[in-house]
N, C-alpha and C positions, 0 to 999 in steps of 0.2 A: 504493500500500500504506500509506504514511504517512497519507494523508488518511482512509483507511478506519479505521486505528487511532485517529487523533485523534477521528473521529466516534464510535467505540465508547467511548472514554474520556468524551467529552461526554455520551453517552447514559447511561453509568454514573452520572455525577455528578448528572444530573437525575432519574434514576428509581430509583437504588438506595438502600437504607438498612438500618439495623441491625435485627435481630430484637428489639432493645431489652431484653435481659435484663441485660447487663453494665453496671455503672456504678461510678464511683469512690466509695469509702466516705469521703466528706469532708463529711458533714452536720454534724459537730462538730469543733472544734479539739481536738487537733492533726490536721492533714490527713495522710492516708497514701495513697500511690499504689497502693492495691490495687484490683483489679477483682473484683467479686463477682457471680457468677451465682446468683441466688436461686431455689432450687428450690421452696421453700415447705413448710409443714407438711403432714402427711399429709391432713388434712381440707381443705386448700386446694390441694393439688397439681393436681387436675384443673381448677381454676378459673384457673390461672395460665399453663399451658403449651399450646402449639399441639398437641403430641402427648403426652398425659400419661404414657404408659407407654413412651416412648422410652428408649434406653439412656443411660447416663451420658455416653458418648462423643458421642452426638448432641447433648446439651445443651451440652457444652463447646465444640463447634464454633460456638456463637453468638458466642463471643469473637473479636475480631479478632487476638488474640495466640496463638490455639490452632488448630492443624490436626491432621489425623489421617492416619497411614500405615495404609492398609487392606490386609490380606492375606486377608481372607475376610469373611463376614457377621457376625463376632463378634470382640470383643476387639481393637479398633483401638488403635494406639500413638499417644499424644498427642505432638505437637511444639509447643514453646513458643518464640516468636520465631525460627521456622525452625530449631530445634535439637531433635534427637531425645533419647531418654531418657538417654544417657550424659552429656549436658550440662545436664540439667534435674533437677528434684526433685519427686516426687509423694508426698504423705503422706496418711494417713487419721487425722483428728483429731490431727495432729501426730506420728503414729507412722511410723517408717521401715519400709517393707516392700520386699522385693526379690524379683523374679520368679525362677522356677526354670528358665526356658527359654532356651537359647542363641540361639534364633531370634526372641526377643521375642514369642512367641505369648501371653504372659500378662502384659500391662501391669497395673499396680496398679489402674487404673480398672475392670478387669473383675471385681474382687472386691467392688464396692460396687453396690447397686441404687438406682435413682432413688427408689424408694418409701421408703427409709430415709435419704435424703440431704436435708439442709436447704439447703445452699449449697456452692458451690465457690469458694474464694478464690484468685484468680489474681494472682501477683506477678511483675513483670518484672525480669530480671537479678538484681542483688545485693539488691534489695528482698525477694527470696525466700530469703535466706540464714539465717533464724533456726533452721531445723531441719537444716541441713547445707550442705555445699559445693555450689554451683551456678554455672553460667555463664549459661544462658538464662533462668532463672526457676523458679518453683515453682507447684504447685497443691496446695492443702490441701482435701481432701474432708471436710466437716463433716456429721456425721450428726444426725438428728432427736433432740431431747430435750424431753420435756414440761416439765421443771423442777418446782419446788415450788409448784404452783398447785392449789387445791382444786377440780379439775375432775371428779374421779371417773373413771368408765369411759368409754372412747372406742374404738369398734370401727368399722373400715372394711374394705370389700372392693373389689377391683379385678379387672376382667377385660378382655381385649382380643383382637382378632384382626386379622391383616394378611394380605391376599389374596396378596401376592407372597411365596412361600415358605411359605404356610399356617402362619404363626407363631401359636401359641396362647399366651396370657399369662393367668396367674391369680395373684392375690396377696391378702394380708390383713394387717391390723395390729390388734393388741389392746394398748391402753395404759391405764394407771391412774396417777392422780396425786392426792396431797393435800399438805398443808403440810410434811410430814416425809419423804415417800417417793414415788418414782415408778418405773414400769417401762414401757419401750417395747419391744414385740416386733413383728417384721415378717417376712413370708414372701413370696417371689416365685419363680414358676416360668415358664420360657420353653421352648418346643419349636418348632423351625423346620426345614422341609425346604429343599432347594435353592431358591434364588431365581432369578428370571429377569431378565436385562438387557433393554434396550429391544428392541423387535421380537420379544418372546417367545423370546429365546435363553437357554436354561437354563444356569446356571453350576454345573457339577458340583462336588461336594465343598464346598458352602457351607452345609451343614446344621449345626445345633448343638442341644444340649439342656443346660439348667442349672437349678439352683435355688439360692436364697440365703436364709439365715436370719440375722436380726440381733436382738440383744437388748441393751438398756442399762438399768441400774437404779441409782438414786441414793438415798442416805439422808442426811438432814440432822440434825445434833445441835448443841446449844448455840447454835442460831440463826445461827452464822457459820462452821460447819465442815460439809463435805460429803464423803462417800465415794461413789465411782461405779465400777461394774464394767461392762465391755462385752464383747460376743462377736460375731464374724462367722464363719459357716461357709458356704462357697461351694463348690459342686461342679458342674463341667461335664464332660459325657461326649459322645462321638461328635461332636467338633467338627471340621468340615472347613475346610481352608485351600486354596482353589483356586489361589492365587498361589504356593504352596509345594509341594515334592515330597512332603511328609508331612502327615498330619493329627494330631489329638490324641485319644487314647482317654480321658485323664483329666487334669483340671486341678482340684486340690483345695487349698483354703486354710482354715486356722484362725487367726483373728486375735483376740487377747485383750488386755485391759488392765485396770488398777486405778489409779484416780486419787483423790488427796486434795487438797481445795481449802479454803483458809482465807482469810476476809475479815476483817482486823482492824477493830475498831469505831472506834478512834481512833489513826490512825497515818499516817505518810507513805507506808507500804506499803499499796496498795489491794487487792492480791490476791496470794496465794501458791498455787502449783499444782505438784504433783509427780505424775508418772505413771510407772508401770512397765508394760512390755508384752512380749508374746511372740507371735510368729507363725511358722507353718510352712507351706510350700507344696510340694506334690508335682506334678510335671508330666511326663507320659509322651507322647512323640511316637510315632506309629504309621503304618506304610505298608502294612498288611495289606489295606486296602480299595482300594489303587491297582492298576490293571492293569499288567502288563509291567514290574514293578520289577526292575532289573538285579540287585540284591542286597538282600535283606531286612535291615533294621536295627531294633534297639531303641535308643531314645534317651531314657532317663529322666533327670530332674533334680530336685534337692531344694534348698530354701533355708530355713534356720532363722535367725531374728533375735530377739535379746534386747536390750532397750533401756530407757532411761529419759530423762526430762527433768524439770528442776526450774527453774521460772521465777518471778520476782517482778516485779510491776508497781507503780509508785508515782508520786507527784507531789511535787516539792520546788520551791516557788515557781513559776517558769515552765517547769520541766523535767518532762516526762512520760517516765519512763525504764522500760526493760525490761532485766532480766538473765536470761539463759537458759543453763543448763548442761545439755548433752545428750550422750548416749553410746549407742552400740549395738555389738553383737557379732554378726557374720553369718558363717554357714557356707554356702558354695555348692559343690555337687557336681553334675556332669553326666557321664554315661557314654554310650558308644556300643559296641554289640556287632553285628558283621556276621556274617550267616549265609550262607555260600557255597552256591550251588546244588548243588554236588557234595558229597554227604554224607561223602565220604572226606577232604575238606579240613577243616582246623581252623578253629574260630571265631576271629574277630579282635576283641579288646577293647582299648579305650583310654579314658582320661579326657579329655573335652573341656573340663571345668572340674576341675582336679586338687585338689579339696577345699581350696578357698581360704578361709582364715579372715581376717576383717577386723575390727579393733578401732578404733573411732572415738570420740574425745573432743573436745568443742568448748566454747568459751565465747563467747557472743554478747552484745554490749552495744548498746543503742539509746537515743538521747536525742532526744525531740521538744521543741524549744524554741519556746515561744509568744512571738513577737516583738511582736505586737500582736493586735488583734481580727481582723485580715485576713490575716496572714501567719505562717508558721512555718518553722522550719529543722530538718531531721532529719539526725542523724549515726548511723551504725552501724559496728561493727567486730567481727570475729571472728578467733579463732585456734584451730586444731584440729590434732590429731595423728592421722594416718591410718596404720595399721599392717597390713600384709599378711603372711600366712604360708601357704606351700604345705605342707599337712599330710600328703599322700599321697606316699610315697617313689617309687612308680611314675610318678606324675604329674610329680614333680620331675625324675626322670631323663629323662623324655620331653622336657621343655622344655630340659634341659641338652644335648640333641643340638644345639640351635640356639644355646644360650648356655652354653658350657662353664664359665664363671666365675660363673654365676648362684648366688646364695645362696638359701636356703629362705625368707627373710623380707626385708622392706623397710619402712623407716619414712620417712614424709613429714610435713612441716609445711605446712599450708595456711593462707592468710591472706586476709582480705577487708576492704574498707573502702568506705563509700559516704556520700554527702551529697546532700540534696535540699532545694530551696527552693520553697515554694508560696505562692500569693497567691489570695485569693477576695475580689473587690471589685466591687460594683455589677453583679453578674451575670456578670462575667468571672472566669474561673479560668485561671491559668497557672502553670507551674513548670518547673524544669530540674534536672538532677542529674549527678553524676560518680561513677564507681565503679571499683573494681578487685577482682578475685577470682581464685581458683585452684581447680582440681579435680585429683584423682588419676585415673589411668586406671581404667576400669571393669574388672570381672573378665575380661570377654572381651578387652578391649584389652591387659590386662597378662598374662593367663595362659591365654587361649583356645588350644585345640589342634585344628587342622584343623576349623574351623567353616565349613561351606559356606554361601555367600551366593548364593541363587538369583537375586538382582537383577542382579549383575554376573558371576555364575557363576565365582567364585574361592573357593578354600579360604583361610581366614584363620588366621594364627598370631599369638598375642599376643607382647608385648614387655615383659618385666618391667623393662627398663632405661629405659623412657620417663621423661621429665621431666614435671613438673607442667604442665598446660595453664593459661595465664594470659590473663585477659580485662580489657581496659580499655574502659570503657563510658561513653557519654554518652546522656542521654535528655531529652526535653522534651515539653510538651503545652500546649495553649491551648484554652479552651472558653468558650462563652457560653450562658447559660440564663435563660429567662423562663418565664412560665406557659404559653406556647404553643410555644416552640421551645427545643430543646436541641441544641447542636453541640459537637463536640470532635474535635480532631486530635492524635494523639500519635505520637512517633517515638523510635526507639532505634537506636544505632550501637554495634557491638561490633568491637573489634580484638583478635583472639584469637591470641596467640603460642603457639608449640609446638603447633599445631593437629594433633590426632591423627587420622590416616587410614591406610588400608591402601595399601601400595605394592607393585607386582609384584616378585617375586624370580625372576629369570630362570633361576637355577641349581637350582631346586627343582621336584620333580614333584608334581602334585596327587594326592590320595588319592581324592576323589570321582569316580565315573565320570561323564564328560561335563563336568567342570570345565575352565575355560579355563587356569587356572594357580593359583599361590599368591601371596597378598599377605601381607606382614608389616606389622603396625602400626608406624608411624613418626610422627615429628613434623615437619610442615612449618614453615617459618619463621613464617608467619602466615596468617590468613584474615580477611576482613571480612564482616560481615553487617549489613544495614540493613533496618529494618522501619518502616512507617508505616501508620496506619489512621485513617480519617475516619468518624465516627459522627454521624448526624443524626436528630432526631426532631421532628415537627411535629404539634401537636394542633389540628386544624381546629375542632372543637367538642367537646362532652362525649361524642359518640358516635364520631367519626372520628379516627383517628390514623394518620399515615404515618411510617415509620421505615426507616432504611437504613444501609448500611455499605460502605465501599470500602477494600480492603487491598492494599498493594504491598510486595514484599520483593525484596531483592537480596543475592547472596552470591557471593564469588569468593575463591580462594586467591591466594598471592603471585605465582603465574605467570599470573594472570588466567583461570584455569580455573574455570568455574562450579561451585558447590557443589551437591550433590544436595538434592532435596526443598525447593527454594526456590519459594515460591508465585508464579505469575504474578499479574497484576492480577485480583482476585476481588471479587465484589460480591453483596450481597443487598438486596432491596427488598420491603417489605410494607405493605399497607394493612389496618388493623384497624377493625372496627366492633363496637360494643357497645350494646345496648339492653336495659335491665332484666336479665333472666336469659338473654338470647341474645347470643352473640358469634360473630364470623366473621373470617377472615383469608385474604387472597390474597397470595401471595408469589412472587417470582422470584429465583433465585440462579444464579450461574455464574462461569466463569473465562474470561479471555482466553487466547489461544494461549500455550503455554509456549515462548517463543523462547530463553530462557536456560537450556536444558537442558544436562546434562553427560554427554557420551559417555564420558568417562574413568571416571565413577562408575556407568556402566550405564544412564543415562537416554536416552530418546528424546523427540522432539517430541510434545507432547500438544496436540491440537486444542482450540479453544474449545468451550464448551457453555453452554446456558442451559436451566433446567427451571422449570416452573410448578407450584406447590402450592396447595391450598385446604383449609381446615378450618372447621368450624362446631360450636358446642356449645350445649347448653341445660341449665340447672339448674332443679330443681324439688324440692318436698317431698311426701312421702307419710307421713302421720301425723307421727312424730317423726324420720324418716330423711331425710337430704339426698342427693339423686341428681344425677348429672351424666352426660350422654351426649355424647360427642364423636366426630365422624366426619369423614373427610377423604380426600383423594386426593393422593398425592405423584407427581411426574413425570407430570402429566396427559397430556402429549403422547407419553408412552412413548419418550422420547429415549434412544438408545444413546450412552453417554458414559463416559469414564474421566478421572480428574483427575490432576494432577501427582504426587499422593502415593499413588496406587494401585499397589501392588507388581506389577511385571510387567504393567502396564496392565490389571489385572483390572477388568472393567466394573462399574459400580454398578447399583443396582436400576432396573428399568423401572417402569411404572405400578404403583402400590401403593395399594389402598384399605385404610383402617384404621378400626376401630370400638373405642372405649374406653368402658366403662361402670363408674362408680364410685358407691358409696353408703356413707354412714356414719351411725352412730347412737350 
């Protein structure tokens, strides 16, 4: 068995590689350890990606630091450094947005479309702490902006079809820009039926339908001042979640902001930026389309967030500094109403999120010190105040059944500090860092009330008395780059004290029919998580390029119990060919066997898999319009498989042919 595993690892190292989108943004000093997945401008989108009209989640998976928890065919939950959304931070243009679903059916990434996204900046650990408290890291989704260039009108249209699930995609963008004004508008619509796993096995309740409208407009005055307004409206209906007992009849988001930016002409301050924003999300879970439901339930949720940030960037001698003051106020409410089959019985109502109000205020400081032309030293620190209040009296009284001395509010102070040293010399890059950070419990962890987890089949109850979770972190990387070859290996280690998990309460009876029991959120002494990824890219000549990635993760608690959703050895390998206006790519991706699964957290052993993909594209012009046609097939061999992060072992798509056509003028 060991020889077989060693042979598999050797095969991975010799044949796997990165899809080659993520790279460290270190082309200029000071160096920052951010990974950026560049999506590209709308007019270049189809020229840069293997599958132009893929979802944002599919693009993010190109990073070795990002995985996805899949509960259906839509709206996957990102995990960063093997940590789910409680321990990570996802923002849209720096704005805090909070989902309205207790079952995480509405991750923030689901409210942005790839057609209006320019790049996703991925930061590991405390490097991602500029917009709020985090443990695992952060993703900032940055949308397209034309900027103040005298380009006039720009119109593009996108259409796509995927055979597996009969997904229809159509989108358009209309942009205008001159030296003083710009406006970018974008529309995208997706409609998919149930998809099929390998061997043509239909996955019921995996359909979805959604549309997304985005608009951003800016006005420049006095040459160095800019005012920008932005809007996102996203609406999904009839969304199936085959891995869960309920579907979604509506997921609706309105995300707005107003930004003022000032660039002093002669000052140590290079840039001043202030943004105010508001977003509201409505999410309604629905089980009316499921057969044989023991008891019908309505489960709506709402999340409203008001926020701002104000930051200054500047240079003083060898110091490149950033000061960021940010704040948000969030209201999270979720309800559940049960309808008994006997009409003579009374309805049962309760708050699953009891109108929790959160006020967060933080000051973040960063200093990049240029030691010389080859090395730099980065320091950052933040301090924040995190205040929670349960505003609904019924919800408060429900939680006081378990916590009689519970107050309606709680105040926490959160701190973080980090330092990183980087060197770039003669083609070699290397660096290392140390960090410490804290986070407060999420709304579910602190105040959730009978939240059913279909993964381990327990009802969960929050714990407002939890202490702050604390992480001590070490990270390092080394890389080498020439005109032909680029290699990089990076690693991170997290020692997380007061690690928040649910633990069974033997004396309590579950509420959900079929539930195994009740778990109450508590804090373990500690847990450790280790992640490492190797990226390689080799340019054979101007036409051929080979790229690959190998990722390994490890996670255990203080009792040596494996943590959930820890990736086994996973790999990707691709060969790219480009000649004039034609390009093609063949790729393989897969996982090793998940031997370090966690029975305690509801996991089972996931077998290994490997799938083969192919895509080709051709660009051409007709009169003044630019066209691109891209076609391909995913999972060519129609493999039936499920990954370590697929909720309740929901299978992924079988063979899928896709066709994307885009043109602009």
